[in-house]
DSSP file (Angstrom, degrees, kcal/mol; ACC not computed):
  #  RESIDUE AA STRUCTURE BP1 BP2  ACC     N-H-->O    O-->H-N    N-H-->O    O-->H-N    TCO  KAPPA ALPHA  PHI   PSI    X-CA   Y-CA   Z-CA
    1    1 A M              0   0    0      0, 0.0     2,-0.6     0, 0.0    34,-0.2   0.000 360.0 360.0 360.0 136.2    0.0    0.0    0.0
    2    2 A I  E     -a   35   0A   0     32,-2.8    34,-2.9    80,-0.0     2,-0.7  -0.832 360.0-156.9 -94.4 117.0    1.2    3.5   -0.9
    3    3 A R  E     -a   36   0A   0     -2,-0.6    80,-2.9    32,-0.2    81,-1.6  -0.864  12.1-174.3-105.9 122.1    0.6    5.9    1.9
    4    4 A V  E     -ab  37  84A   0     32,-2.9    34,-2.5    -2,-0.7     2,-0.5  -0.939  12.7-166.4-122.4 129.8    0.4    9.6    1.0
    5    5 A M  E     -ab  38  85A   0     79,-2.8    81,-2.7    -2,-0.4     2,-0.3  -0.962   7.8-158.7-117.0 113.8    0.1   12.7    3.2
    6    6 A F  E     -ab  39  86A   0     32,-2.4    34,-2.2    -2,-0.5     2,-0.4  -0.715  18.8-166.1 -85.5 141.1   -0.8   16.0    1.6
    7    7 A V  E     +ab  40  87A   0     79,-2.2    81,-1.2    -2,-0.3     2,-0.2  -0.985  18.9 153.6-135.2 137.4    0.3   19.0    3.8
    8    8 A C  E     -a   41   0A   0     32,-2.0    34,-1.4    -2,-0.4    35,-0.3  -0.766  56.0 -84.0-140.8-168.5   -0.5   22.8    3.9
    9    9 A H  S    S+     0   0    0     -2,-0.2    34,-2.0    32,-0.2    33,-0.4   0.955 116.9   8.3 -72.5 -51.7   -0.5   25.4    6.4
   10   10 A G  S    S-     0   0    0     31,-0.2    31,-0.2    32,-0.1    -1,-0.1   0.650  86.3-128.0-105.7 -13.2   -4.0   25.0    8.0
   11   11 A N  S    S+     0   0    0     29,-0.3    30,-0.1    60,-0.1    61,-0.1   0.850  86.5  93.2  65.7  34.4   -5.5   21.8    6.5
   12   12 A I  S    S+     0   0    0     39,-0.1    40,-2.8    28,-0.1    43,-0.2   0.530  90.1  18.2-131.6 -17.0   -8.6   23.4    5.4
   13   13 A C  S  > S+     0   0    0     38,-0.2     4,-1.4    42,-0.1     5,-0.1   0.651 124.8  17.8-114.1 -78.3   -8.0   24.5    1.8
   14   14 A R  H  > S+     0   0    0      2,-0.2     4,-2.5     1,-0.2     5,-0.2   0.956 120.8  48.6 -71.1 -56.4   -5.2   23.1   -0.3
   15   15 A S  H  > S+     0   0    0      1,-0.2     4,-2.2     2,-0.2    -1,-0.2   0.889 115.4  44.6 -65.3 -37.7   -4.2   19.8    1.4
   16   16 A P  H  > S+     0   0    0      0, 0.0     4,-2.2     0, 0.0     5,-0.3   0.854 111.7  54.6 -70.8 -27.8   -7.8   18.5    1.8
   17   17 A M  H  X S+     0   0    0     -4,-1.4     4,-2.1     2,-0.2    -2,-0.2   0.914 112.5  43.1 -64.5 -38.6   -8.5   19.5   -1.8
   18   18 A A  H  X S+     0   0    0     -4,-2.5     4,-2.3     2,-0.2     5,-0.2   0.882 111.5  55.2 -67.1 -41.7   -5.5   17.4   -2.8
   19   19 A E  H  X S+     0   0    0     -4,-2.2     4,-2.0    -5,-0.2    -2,-0.2   0.907 114.4  38.1 -58.8 -47.3   -6.5   14.6   -0.5
   20   20 A F  H  X S+     0   0    0     -4,-2.2     4,-2.1     2,-0.2    -2,-0.2   0.841 113.7  53.8 -81.7 -34.2   -9.9   14.3   -2.0
   21   21 A V  H  X S+     0   0    0     -4,-2.1     4,-2.2    -5,-0.3    -2,-0.2   0.931 111.5  47.5 -61.4 -42.4   -8.9   14.9   -5.6
   22   22 A M  H  X S+     0   0    0     -4,-2.3     4,-2.8     1,-0.2     5,-0.3   0.934 110.2  52.0 -67.6 -48.2   -6.3   12.1   -5.3
   23   23 A R  H  X S+     0   0    0     -4,-2.0     4,-2.7    -5,-0.2    -1,-0.2   0.909 109.7  49.3 -49.7 -44.4   -8.8    9.8   -3.7
   24   24 A D  H  X S+     0   0    0     -4,-2.1     4,-2.5     1,-0.2    -2,-0.2   0.917 110.7  51.1 -66.5 -39.9  -11.2   10.4   -6.6
   25   25 A M  H  X S+     0   0    0     -4,-2.2     4,-0.9     2,-0.2    -2,-0.2   0.934 113.1  43.0 -66.0 -45.2   -8.5    9.8   -9.1
   26   26 A V  H  <>S+     0   0    0     -4,-2.8     5,-3.0     1,-0.2     6,-0.6   0.906 113.3  53.6 -66.4 -39.8   -7.4    6.4   -7.5
   27   27 A N  H ><5S+     0   0    0     -4,-2.7     3,-1.5    -5,-0.3    -2,-0.2   0.920 106.9  51.4 -59.0 -45.2  -11.1    5.4   -7.1
   28   28 A K  H 3<5S+     0   0    0     -4,-2.5    -1,-0.2     1,-0.3    -2,-0.2   0.703 111.9  46.5 -63.6 -19.7  -11.8    6.0  -10.8
   29   29 A R  T 3<5S-     0   0    0     -4,-0.9    -1,-0.3    -3,-0.4    -2,-0.2   0.277 116.8-112.9-105.0  10.0   -8.9    3.9  -11.8
   30   30 A G  T < 5S+     0   0    0     -3,-1.5     3,-0.2    -5,-0.1    -3,-0.2   0.756  85.9 115.7  70.0  21.8   -9.8    1.0   -9.4
   31   31 A L    >>< +     0   0    0     -5,-3.0     3,-2.8    -6,-0.2     4,-0.6   0.333  26.5 110.7-107.9   5.0   -6.8    1.6   -7.3
   32   32 A S  G >4 S+     0   0    0     -6,-0.6     3,-0.9     1,-0.3    -1,-0.1   0.805  75.2  61.0 -52.0 -34.1   -8.3    2.7   -4.0
   33   33 A Q  G 34 S+     0   0    0     -3,-0.2    -1,-0.3     1,-0.2    -2,-0.1   0.630 102.7  53.3 -70.8 -11.9   -7.2   -0.6   -2.3
   34   34 A E  G <4 S+     0   0    0     -3,-2.8   -32,-2.8   -33,-0.1     2,-0.4   0.554 105.9  58.9 -99.0  -7.9   -3.5    0.3   -3.1
   35   35 A F  E <<  -a    2   0A   0     -3,-0.9     2,-0.4    -4,-0.6   -32,-0.2  -0.912  53.3-165.3-125.3 145.4   -3.5    3.7   -1.6
   36   36 A Y  E     -a    3   0A   0    -34,-2.9   -32,-2.9    -2,-0.4     2,-0.5  -0.992  24.7-171.4-124.1 126.7   -4.1    5.3    1.8
   37   37 A I  E     +a    4   0A   0     -2,-0.4     2,-0.2   -34,-0.2   -32,-0.2  -0.956  14.0 152.7-125.2 128.5   -4.5    9.1    1.4
   38   38 A A  E     -a    5   0A   0    -34,-2.5   -32,-2.4    -2,-0.5     2,-0.3  -0.794  24.4-143.8-141.2-178.9   -4.7   11.7    4.1
   39   39 A S  E     +a    6   0A   0     -2,-0.2     2,-0.3   -34,-0.2   -32,-0.2  -0.976  17.7 172.2-149.1 156.8   -3.9   15.4    4.7
   40   40 A S  E     -a    7   0A   0    -34,-2.2   -32,-2.0    -2,-0.3   -29,-0.3  -0.961  24.4-108.5-158.6 171.9   -2.6   17.5    7.6
   41   41 A A  E     -ac   8  73A   0     31,-2.7    33,-3.2    -2,-0.3   -32,-0.2  -0.744   5.7-149.2-109.1 154.2   -1.4   20.9    8.7
   42   42 A T  S    S+     0   0    0    -34,-1.4     2,-0.2   -33,-0.4   -33,-0.2   0.644  88.1  52.3 -92.7 -20.9    1.9   22.4    9.7
   43   43 A S  S    S-     0   0    0    -34,-2.0    -2,-0.1   -35,-0.3     3,-0.1  -0.602  73.3-135.7-110.7 173.3    0.1   24.8   12.1
   44   44 A T  S >  S+     0   0    0     -2,-0.2     3,-0.7     1,-0.1   -34,-0.1   0.392  76.9 101.4-103.7   0.2   -2.4   24.5   15.0
   45   45 A E  T 3  S+     0   0    0      1,-0.2    -1,-0.1   -36,-0.2   -35,-0.1   0.816  91.5  27.2 -58.2 -39.5   -4.6   27.3   14.0
   46   46 A E  T >  S+     0   0    0     -3,-0.1     3,-3.0   -36,-0.1    25,-0.4   0.385  80.4 147.1-109.1   1.3   -7.4   25.4   12.3
   47   47 A I  T <  S+     0   0    0     -3,-0.7    25,-0.2     1,-0.3     3,-0.1  -0.119  76.6  14.3 -43.9 125.8   -7.2   22.0   14.2
   48   48 A G  T 3  S+     0   0    0     23,-2.2    -1,-0.3     1,-0.3     2,-0.2   0.287  99.6 122.3  88.0  -5.0  -10.6   20.4   14.5
   49   49 A N    <   -     0   0    0     -3,-3.0    22,-2.8     1,-0.1    -1,-0.3  -0.537  61.1-119.5 -80.4 149.3  -12.2   22.8   11.9
   50   50 A G  B     -E   70   0B   0     20,-0.2    20,-0.2    -2,-0.2    -1,-0.1  -0.159  45.7 -63.1 -81.4-179.3  -13.8   21.5    8.9
   51   51 A V        -     0   0    0     18,-0.7    -1,-0.2    15,-0.2   -38,-0.2  -0.401  62.9 -97.5 -64.5 139.0  -12.9   22.1    5.1
   52   52 A H     >  -     0   0    0    -40,-2.8     4,-2.4     1,-0.1     3,-0.4  -0.214  28.3-121.7 -52.8 142.3  -13.1   25.7    3.9
   53   53 A Y  H  > S+     0   0    0      1,-0.2     4,-2.5     2,-0.2     5,-0.2   0.805 111.2  58.5 -61.7 -28.4  -16.4   26.5    2.1
   54   54 A G  H  > S+     0   0    0      2,-0.2     4,-1.9     1,-0.2    -1,-0.2   0.853 108.3  44.4 -72.0 -38.2  -14.4   27.5   -1.0
   55   55 A T  H  > S+     0   0    0     -3,-0.4     4,-2.4   -43,-0.2     5,-0.3   0.951 114.0  50.2 -74.8 -44.7  -12.8   24.2   -1.2
   56   56 A K  H  X S+     0   0    0     -4,-2.4     4,-2.0     1,-0.2    -2,-0.2   0.920 111.1  48.6 -54.1 -49.1  -16.0   22.3   -0.6
   57   57 A R  H  X S+     0   0    0     -4,-2.5     4,-0.9    -5,-0.2    -1,-0.2   0.910 112.9  48.8 -61.9 -41.3  -17.8   24.3   -3.2
   58   58 A K  H >< S+     0   0    0     -4,-1.9     3,-0.8     1,-0.2     4,-0.4   0.943 112.9  44.4 -65.3 -44.7  -15.1   23.7   -5.7
   59   59 A L  H ><>S+     0   0    0     -4,-2.4     5,-2.3     1,-0.2     3,-1.2   0.787 104.3  63.6 -69.4 -27.7  -14.9   20.1   -5.2
   60   60 A K  H ><5S+     0   0    0     -4,-2.0     3,-1.9    -5,-0.3    -1,-0.2   0.831  90.8  68.1 -65.7 -27.9  -18.7   19.7   -5.2
   61   61 A E  T <<5S+     0   0    0     -4,-0.9    -1,-0.3    -3,-0.8    -2,-0.2   0.805 107.5  39.9 -58.3 -33.1  -18.5   21.0   -8.9
   62   62 A Y  T < 5S-     0   0    0     -3,-1.2    -1,-0.3    -4,-0.4    -2,-0.2   0.210 121.6-106.3-105.3  10.9  -16.8   17.6   -9.6
   63   63 A N  T < 5S+     0   0    0     -3,-1.9     2,-0.5     1,-0.3    -3,-0.2   0.850  75.4 140.0  64.3  32.2  -19.0   15.5   -7.3
   64   64 A I      < -     0   0    0     -5,-2.3     2,-0.3    -8,-0.1    -1,-0.3  -0.934  34.4-163.0-108.7 122.6  -16.2   15.2   -4.7
   65   65 A L        -     0   0    0     -2,-0.5    -9,-0.0    -3,-0.1     0, 0.0  -0.843  17.3-163.3-111.0 153.4  -17.5   15.5   -1.1
   66   66 A T    >   +     0   0    0     -2,-0.3     3,-2.1     3,-0.1   -15,-0.2   0.098  30.9 159.8-117.4  20.0  -15.3   16.2    1.9
   67   67 A D  T 3   +     0   0    0      1,-0.3     3,-0.1   -17,-0.1    -2,-0.1  -0.104  65.5  13.5 -55.6 140.1  -17.8   15.1    4.6
   68   68 A G  T 3  S+     0   0    0      1,-0.2     2,-0.5   -17,-0.0    -1,-0.3   0.338  87.4 133.1  83.1  -6.0  -16.2   14.3    7.9
   69   69 A K    <   +     0   0    0     -3,-2.1   -18,-0.7   -57,-0.0     2,-0.4  -0.665  28.1 176.9 -87.9 128.3  -12.8   15.8    7.3
   70   70 A C  B     -E   50   0B   0     -2,-0.5   -20,-0.2   -20,-0.2   -23,-0.1  -0.971  39.1 -92.1-123.3 148.2  -11.4   18.0   10.1
   71   71 A A        +     0   0    0    -22,-2.8   -23,-2.2   -25,-0.4     2,-0.3  -0.246  46.0 179.6 -52.1 128.6   -8.0   19.7   10.3
   72   72 A V        -     0   0    0    -25,-0.2   -31,-2.7   -33,-0.1     2,-0.4  -0.934  25.4-115.8-127.4 157.2   -5.3   17.7   12.0
   73   73 A Q  B     -c   41   0A   0     -2,-0.3   -31,-0.2   -33,-0.2   -29,-0.1  -0.778  25.9-113.6 -99.5 142.0   -1.7   18.5   12.5
   74   74 A L        -     0   0    0    -33,-3.2     2,-0.3    -2,-0.4    -1,-0.0  -0.412  37.5-159.2 -66.0 144.3    1.3   16.7   11.1
   75   75 A T    >   -     0   0    0     -2,-0.1     3,-0.6     1,-0.1     4,-0.3  -0.798  30.6-114.7-122.1 165.0    3.4   14.9   13.7
   76   76 A K  T >  S+     0   0    0     -2,-0.3     3,-1.2     1,-0.2     4,-0.3   0.809 115.4  60.1 -70.0 -30.2    6.9   13.6   13.9
   77   77 A K  T >> S+     0   0    0      1,-0.2     3,-0.7     2,-0.2     4,-0.5   0.699  88.5  74.6 -74.7 -20.8    5.6   10.0   14.2
   78   78 A D  H X> S+     0   0    0     -3,-0.6     4,-1.0     1,-0.2     3,-0.6   0.733  77.7  76.2 -60.0 -22.7    3.9   10.5   10.8
   79   79 A Y  H <4 S+     0   0    0     -3,-1.2     3,-0.4    -4,-0.3    -1,-0.2   0.902  99.9  40.0 -57.6 -42.1    7.3   10.1    9.1
   80   80 A N  H <4 S+     0   0    0     -3,-0.7    -1,-0.2    -4,-0.3    -2,-0.2   0.654 112.3  58.2 -85.8  -8.2    7.4    6.4    9.6
   81   81 A A  H << S+     0   0    0     -3,-0.6     2,-0.3    -4,-0.5    -1,-0.2   0.585 103.4  54.9 -92.7 -12.5    3.7    6.0    8.8
   82   82 A Y     <  -     0   0    0     -4,-1.0   -78,-0.2    -3,-0.4     3,-0.1  -0.864  56.2-156.3-125.1 153.0    3.8    7.5    5.3
   83   83 A D  S    S+     0   0    0    -80,-2.9     2,-0.4    -2,-0.3   -79,-0.2   0.772  84.9  28.3 -92.0 -34.3    5.7    7.0    2.0
   84   84 A Y  E     -b    4   0A   0    -81,-1.6   -79,-2.8     2,-0.0     2,-0.5  -0.998  55.1-166.6-133.9 129.6    5.2   10.5    0.7
   85   85 A F  E     -bd   5 108A   0     22,-3.3    24,-2.7    -2,-0.4     2,-0.7  -0.978  14.4-169.0-113.8 116.0    4.7   13.9    2.2
   86   86 A L  E     -bd   6 109A   0    -81,-2.7   -79,-2.2    -2,-0.5    24,-0.2  -0.843   2.8-163.9-117.4 102.4    3.5   16.4   -0.4
   87   87 A G  E     -bd   7 110A   0     22,-3.3    24,-3.1    -2,-0.7    25,-0.2  -0.398  19.9-136.3 -77.4 155.4    3.5   20.1    0.6
   88   88 A M  S    S+     0   0    0    -81,-1.2    33,-2.3    22,-0.2     2,-0.3   0.739  81.2   5.2 -85.0 -31.8    1.6   22.7   -1.3
   89   89 A D  S >> S-     0   0    0     31,-0.2     4,-1.8     1,-0.1     3,-0.5  -0.931  80.8 -94.3-153.0 169.4    4.4   25.3   -1.2
   90   90 A S  H 3> S+     0   0    0     -2,-0.3     4,-2.2     1,-0.3     5,-0.2   0.874 121.7  55.8 -63.6 -39.9    8.0   25.9   -0.2
   91   91 A R  H 3> S+     0   0    0      1,-0.2     4,-2.3     2,-0.2    -1,-0.3   0.871 105.0  52.7 -61.0 -34.9    7.0   27.4    3.1
   92   92 A N  H <> S+     0   0    0     -3,-0.5     4,-2.7     2,-0.2    -1,-0.2   0.910 107.8  53.0 -65.0 -40.4    5.1   24.1    3.9
   93   93 A I  H  X S+     0   0    0     -4,-1.8     4,-2.3     2,-0.2     5,-0.2   0.960 108.4  49.0 -58.6 -51.5    8.3   22.2    3.1
   94   94 A T  H  X S+     0   0    0     -4,-2.2     4,-1.7     1,-0.2    -1,-0.2   0.933 114.8  44.4 -55.6 -49.1   10.3   24.2    5.5
   95   95 A N  H  X S+     0   0    0     -4,-2.3     4,-2.0     1,-0.2    -1,-0.2   0.833 111.3  55.2 -67.6 -32.7    7.7   23.7    8.3
   96   96 A M  H  X S+     0   0    0     -4,-2.7     4,-3.0     2,-0.2     5,-0.4   0.897 107.5  48.9 -66.2 -41.1    7.4   20.0    7.4
   97   97 A R  H  X S+     0   0    0     -4,-2.3     4,-1.9     2,-0.2    -1,-0.2   0.845 107.8  54.8 -68.4 -35.1   11.0   19.5    7.9
   98   98 A R  H  < S+     0   0    0     -4,-1.7    -2,-0.2    -5,-0.2    -1,-0.2   0.897 117.6  36.1 -62.7 -41.0   10.8   21.3   11.2
   99   99 A I  H  < S+     0   0    0     -4,-2.0    -2,-0.2     1,-0.1    -3,-0.2   0.875 124.7  38.5 -78.6 -40.6    8.1   18.9   12.4
  100  100 A L  H  < S-     0   0    0     -4,-3.0     2,-0.2     1,-0.2    -3,-0.2   0.780  95.1-148.6 -85.8 -28.5    9.3   15.8   10.8
  101  101 A G     <  +     0   0    0     -4,-1.9    -1,-0.2    -5,-0.4    -2,-0.1  -0.614  57.7   5.2  90.0-157.0   13.1   16.3   11.3
  102  102 A D        -     0   0    0     -2,-0.2     3,-0.1     1,-0.1     0, 0.0   0.005  61.0-143.0 -60.4 166.6   15.6   14.9    8.8
  103  103 A D    >   +     0   0    0      1,-0.1     3,-1.4     3,-0.0     5,-0.1  -0.528  34.5 157.9-134.6  63.9   14.3   13.2    5.6
  104  104 A P  T 3  S+     0   0    0      0, 0.0    -1,-0.1     0, 0.0    -2,-0.0   0.774  77.1  50.2 -60.5 -28.1   16.9   10.3    5.1
  105  105 A K  T 3  S-     0   0    0     -3,-0.1    -2,-0.0     0, 0.0    -3,-0.0   0.373 109.6-121.7 -99.5  12.2   14.3    8.4    3.0
  106  106 A K    <   +     0   0    0     -3,-1.4    -3,-0.0     1,-0.1     0, 0.0   0.933  62.0 142.5  51.7  58.8   13.5   11.3    0.7
  107  107 A K        +     0   0    0    -23,-0.1   -22,-3.3   -25,-0.0     2,-0.5   0.456  37.1  91.4-105.9  -4.0    9.9   11.5    1.3
  108  108 A I  E     +d   85   0A   0    -24,-0.2     2,-0.3    -5,-0.1   -22,-0.2  -0.816  46.5 147.9-104.0 121.3    9.2   15.1    1.3
  109  109 A Y  E     -d   86   0A   0    -24,-2.7   -22,-3.3    -2,-0.5     2,-0.4  -0.908  49.1-108.6-142.8 165.7    8.2   17.0   -2.0
  110  110 A R  E >   -d   87   0A   0     -2,-0.3     3,-1.8   -24,-0.2     4,-0.3  -0.822  38.2-122.4 -87.4 137.0    6.2   19.9   -3.2
  111  111 A L  G >  S+     0   0    0    -24,-3.1     3,-1.1    -2,-0.4   -23,-0.1   0.896 112.9  49.5 -47.1 -47.3    3.1   18.5   -5.0
  112  112 A L  G >  S+     0   0    0      7,-0.5     3,-1.2     1,-0.3    -1,-0.3   0.362  83.3  89.0 -81.9   1.2    4.0   20.3   -8.2
  113  113 A D  G <  S+     0   0    0     -3,-1.8    -1,-0.3     1,-0.2    -2,-0.2   0.672  86.6  59.0 -73.6 -15.4    7.6   19.0   -8.1
  114  114 A F  G <  S+     0   0    0     -3,-1.1    -1,-0.2    -4,-0.3    -2,-0.2   0.484  93.0  86.3 -83.7  -7.9    6.0   16.1  -10.1
  115  115 A S  S <  S-     0   0    0     -3,-1.2    25,-0.1     4,-0.1    -3,-0.0  -0.421  91.5-112.5 -90.0 161.3    4.8   18.4  -12.8
  116  116 A P  S    S+     0   0    0      0, 0.0    -1,-0.1     0, 0.0    -3,-0.1   0.713 117.0  43.5 -67.4 -15.6    6.7   19.6  -15.9
  117  117 A C  S    S-     0   0    0     -5,-0.1    -3,-0.1     2,-0.1     2,-0.1  -0.728  87.3-156.0-128.0  82.1    6.6   23.2  -14.3
  118  118 A P        +     0   0    0      0, 0.0     2,-0.3     0, 0.0    -5,-0.2  -0.309  33.6 132.2 -59.9 134.9    7.5   22.8  -10.6
  119  119 A R        -     0   0    0     -2,-0.1    -7,-0.5   -31,-0.0     2,-0.1  -0.985  54.9 -78.6-169.3 170.2    6.1   25.5   -8.6
  120  120 A D        -     0   0    0     -2,-0.3     2,-0.5    -9,-0.1   -31,-0.2  -0.433  37.1-127.0 -75.6 159.7    4.2   26.4   -5.3
  121  121 A I        -     0   0    0    -33,-2.3    12,-0.1    -2,-0.1  -107,-0.1  -0.953  31.8-122.4-101.9 126.2    0.4   26.2   -5.2
  122  122 A A        -     0   0    0     -2,-0.5    14,-0.1     1,-0.1     3,-0.0  -0.384  24.3-110.1 -68.2 148.5   -0.9   29.6   -4.0
  123  123 A D    >>  -     0   0    0      1,-0.1     4,-2.2    -2,-0.0     3,-1.3  -0.727  20.1-155.5 -88.0 116.6   -3.0   29.5   -0.8
  124  124 A P  H 3> S+     0   0    0      0, 0.0     4,-2.2     0, 0.0    -1,-0.1   0.702  89.3  73.7 -66.7 -20.1   -6.7   30.3   -1.7
  125  125 A W  H 34 S+     0   0    0      1,-0.2     5,-0.0     2,-0.2    -2,-0.0   0.872 112.7  27.5 -61.7 -29.2   -7.3   31.6    1.9
  126  126 A Y  H <4 S+     0   0    0     -3,-1.3    -1,-0.2     3,-0.1    -4,-0.0   0.808 130.2  38.4 -97.9 -37.9   -5.3   34.6    0.7
  127  127 A T  H  < S-     0   0    0     -4,-2.2    -2,-0.2     2,-0.1     3,-0.1   0.816  85.0-146.5 -86.5 -26.7   -5.9   34.7   -3.1
  128  128 A G     <  +     0   0    0     -4,-2.2     2,-1.3    -5,-0.2     3,-0.2   0.460  61.2 124.4  75.6  -0.5   -9.6   33.7   -2.9
  129  129 A D     >  +     0   0    0      1,-0.2     4,-1.7    -6,-0.1    -1,-0.2  -0.669  24.0 161.6 -98.7  82.2   -9.0   31.9   -6.2
  130  130 A F  H  > S+     0   0    0     -2,-1.3     4,-2.7     2,-0.2    -1,-0.2   0.788  74.1  63.2 -71.5 -29.3  -10.1   28.3   -5.5
  131  131 A D  H  > S+     0   0    0     -3,-0.2     4,-2.1     2,-0.2    -1,-0.2   0.940 105.4  43.4 -60.3 -47.2  -10.4   27.7   -9.4
  132  132 A R  H  > S+     0   0    0      2,-0.2     4,-2.5     1,-0.2     5,-0.2   0.892 114.2  51.9 -68.2 -41.7   -6.6   28.3   -9.9
  133  133 A T  H  X S+     0   0    0     -4,-1.7     4,-3.0     2,-0.2    -1,-0.2   0.925 108.4  51.2 -56.8 -46.0   -5.9   26.1   -6.8
  134  134 A Y  H  X S+     0   0    0     -4,-2.7     4,-3.3     1,-0.2     5,-0.3   0.940 107.9  50.3 -55.6 -50.3   -8.0   23.4   -8.1
  135  135 A E  H  X S+     0   0    0     -4,-2.1     4,-2.5     1,-0.2    -1,-0.2   0.913 113.8  46.2 -57.8 -44.0   -6.2   23.4  -11.5
  136  136 A D  H  X S+     0   0    0     -4,-2.5     4,-3.1     2,-0.2    -1,-0.2   0.941 114.8  46.7 -58.1 -48.2   -2.8   23.2   -9.7
  137  137 A V  H  X S+     0   0    0     -4,-3.0     4,-2.8    -5,-0.2     5,-0.3   0.919 112.6  50.1 -57.2 -47.3   -3.9   20.5   -7.4
  138  138 A Y  H  X S+     0   0    0     -4,-3.3     4,-2.5     2,-0.2    -1,-0.2   0.906 112.7  46.5 -63.2 -47.7   -5.5   18.6  -10.2
  139  139 A E  H  X S+     0   0    0     -4,-2.5     4,-2.6    -5,-0.3     5,-0.3   0.950 114.1  48.4 -61.6 -49.4   -2.2   18.8  -12.3
  140  140 A G  H  X S+     0   0    0     -4,-3.1     4,-2.5     1,-0.2    -2,-0.2   0.923 113.3  46.2 -63.2 -43.9    0.0   17.8   -9.3
  141  141 A C  H  X S+     0   0    0     -4,-2.8     4,-2.8     2,-0.2     5,-0.3   0.938 113.2  49.7 -59.8 -49.9   -2.2   14.8   -8.3
  142  142 A S  H  X S+     0   0    0     -4,-2.5     4,-1.9    -5,-0.3    -2,-0.2   0.914 115.6  42.7 -63.8 -37.8   -2.3   13.6  -12.0
  143  143 A E  H  X S+     0   0    0     -4,-2.6     4,-2.2     2,-0.2    -1,-0.2   0.880 114.8  50.8 -77.2 -36.1    1.5   13.9  -12.4
  144  144 A F  H  X S+     0   0    0     -4,-2.5     4,-3.0    -5,-0.3     5,-0.2   0.960 111.2  46.9 -58.2 -52.2    2.1   12.4   -9.0
  145  145 A L  H  X S+     0   0    0     -4,-2.8     4,-2.5     1,-0.2    -2,-0.2   0.898 110.8  52.5 -59.1 -42.1   -0.1    9.4   -9.8
  146  146 A R  H  X S+     0   0    0     -4,-1.9     4,-2.4    -5,-0.3    -1,-0.2   0.920 109.9  49.9 -57.2 -46.7    1.6    9.0  -13.1
  147  147 A F  H  X S+     0   0    0     -4,-2.2     4,-2.3     1,-0.2    -2,-0.2   0.928 111.6  48.5 -59.3 -48.3    5.0    9.0  -11.3
  148  148 A I  H  X S+     0   0    0     -4,-3.0     4,-2.4     1,-0.2    -1,-0.2   0.896 109.9  49.6 -60.1 -41.7    3.7    6.4   -8.9
  149  149 A L  H  X S+     0   0    0     -4,-2.5     4,-0.8     1,-0.2    -1,-0.2   0.907 113.3  47.2 -68.3 -41.1    2.3    4.1  -11.6
  150  150 A E  H >X S+     0   0    0     -4,-2.4     4,-0.8     2,-0.2     3,-0.6   0.886 110.1  52.4 -61.2 -40.9    5.6    4.3  -13.5
  151  151 A E  H >< S+     0   0    0     -4,-2.3     3,-0.8     1,-0.3    -2,-0.2   0.897 107.8  53.0 -65.0 -40.2    7.7    3.6  -10.3
  152  152 A N  H 3< S+     0   0    0     -4,-2.4    -1,-0.3     1,-0.2    -2,-0.2   0.676 100.3  61.5 -72.6 -15.9    5.6    0.5   -9.7
  153  153 A K  H <<        0   0    0     -4,-0.8    -1,-0.2    -3,-0.6    -2,-0.2   0.749 360.0 360.0 -71.3 -28.7    6.2   -0.8  -13.3
  154  154 A K    <<        0   0    0     -3,-0.8    -1,-0.2    -4,-0.8    -2,-0.2   0.489 360.0 360.0 -73.1 360.0   10.0   -1.0  -12.5
């Protein structure tokens, strides 16, 4: 089983969007039994809060629901429980390394590091642009899944 943790600052916008988009992608390919997908925050600000209404609204356009998801914080013990930690931006990566410590197994990446155009995913909490965030998250999840499927062929 491939265990994936998506990470952003508060775990209410970008990382839950990525979590549920990725779940939808693997479900549609009949691969849900091969993945465990979750998301978490680097901060404590939103712990216990539900998914942001902008993320919910955007995902609902694609019949993706986020019911039951509440923000949780990334912990040091998560390092041994997951194969990949996918941050949404460079600041998330810095904070993930602060929480997780060293990365000897090379598990920490930005989500869009797997795309042909590596970059940060802007936080819609500040930009208000959930459409752009969705496009970036979808691209990142698609490219990451392609990477995983290619790796498993080897």
